[in-house]
C-alpha positions as CSV (number, residue, x, y, z in Angstrom):
1,M,4.4,-12.5,6.4
2,V,2.6,-11.4,9.5
3,G,0.5,-14.6,9.6
4,E,3.2,-16.6,8.9
5,K,5.3,-15.2,11.6
6,L,8.0,-13.8,9.8
7,V,6.6,-10.0,10.6
8,S,5.1,-8.6,13.5
9,L,3.2,-6.4,13.1
10,P,4.5,-3.5,15.0
11,D,7.7,-4.3,12.3
12,V,4.8,-3.9,9.8
13,V,4.5,-0.5,10.3
14,R,7.8,0.5,11.6
15,V,9.5,-0.7,8.8
16,P,7.8,1.2,5.6
17,A,6.6,3.7,7.9
18,Q,8.5,5.4,10.7
19,R,11.9,4.2,9.7
20,P,11.5,5.9,6.0
21,A,10.3,9.2,7.2
22,E,13.1,9.1,9.7
23,R,15.7,8.5,7.5
24,F,14.5,10.7,4.9
25,G,13.4,13.3,6.9
26,L,10.0,13.5,7.0
27,G,9.7,12.6,10.9
28,A,8.4,15.4,12.2
29,R,4.9,15.1,10.0
30,K,5.0,11.4,8.4
31,G,5.5,7.7,9.7
32,W,3.1,8.0,12.9
33,L,-0.1,8.0,13.9
34,Q,-0.7,11.3,16.3
35,T,-2.1,14.8,16.7
36,G,-0.1,16.6,13.8
37,F,0.6,14.3,11.9
38,D,0.1,13.4,7.9
39,A,-2.8,10.7,8.7
40,D,-1.4,8.3,6.0
41,I,-3.9,5.2,6.9
42,L,-4.7,1.2,5.5
43,V,-7.1,0.1,6.8
44,I,-7.0,-4.1,5.6
45,D,-10.3,-7.1,6.4
46,G,-8.0,-10.1,7.6
47,N,-10.9,-11.9,7.0
48,R,-11.3,-11.5,3.0
49,S,-7.9,-12.2,0.9
50,S,-7.0,-10.9,-2.4
51,A,-4.3,-11.0,-5.2
52,I,-2.6,-7.7,-6.3
53,R,-2.3,-7.9,-10.3
54,R,-0.5,-4.4,-11.9
55,P,-3.5,-4.0,-14.2
56,E,-5.8,-3.1,-11.5
57,Q,-3.1,-0.9,-9.6
58,L,-3.4,3.5,-9.6
59,S,0.5,4.4,-9.2
60,K,2.6,6.9,-10.6
61,V,4.8,4.0,-11.4
62,D,3.8,0.9,-14.0
63,F,5.3,-2.5,-11.9
64,T,5.0,-3.9,-8.6
65,P,7.2,-5.9,-7.1
66,F,3.8,-7.8,-5.9
67,D,2.7,-8.5,-8.8
68,G,0.8,-11.8,-9.2
69,R,0.6,-12.0,-5.1
70,D,-1.5,-13.0,-3.2
71,F,-2.2,-12.1,0.3
72,P,-3.9,-13.5,3.2
73,F,-5.7,-9.4,3.6
74,T,-8.0,-7.3,1.2
75,L,-7.6,-3.3,1.5
76,V,-10.8,-1.5,2.4
77,R,-9.8,1.8,2.8
78,V,-6.9,4.4,1.9
79,F,-6.3,7.8,4.1
80,L,-4.2,10.4,2.5
81,R,-3.0,13.3,4.7
82,G,-6.9,12.3,6.8
83,R,-8.6,12.2,3.3
84,E,-10.4,9.5,1.8
85,V,-9.1,7.7,-1.1
86,F,-10.4,4.5,-1.8
87,G,-13.4,3.2,0.1
88,P,-15.8,0.4,0.3
89,D,-16.6,0.9,-2.6
90,G,-13.9,0.2,-4.4
91,L,-13.6,3.2,-6.3
92,A,-11.0,5.2,-6.0
93,R,-10.9,9.4,-5.3
94,D,-8.8,12.1,-6.0
95,A,-8.1,14.7,-2.9
96,N,-11.1,16.2,-3.7
97,G,-13.3,13.5,-3.3
98,I,-14.1,12.9,-6.8
99,V,-13.5,9.0,-8.4
100,L,-11.0,8.6,-10.3
């Protein structure tokens, strides 16, 4: 949606991160990139496209509203609380770095 100018890049950060953290009382440790906050970060490659397919998702729920949708970027890395849980090798890891 950023590429189509429907949403601004700052809104991509604010809407799914800052606003929910504030709304659910987590604003003191989530929703911002600054010292003392959980570092939950997605790193994307805007030069490669990708598609979301439900069977390929690692999630506690068995659905995604994005199933079958194509995106003009590829997810490259995921950090939860500052620890890499998904890397460029395409392997997901638990909190101890063990491949899932």
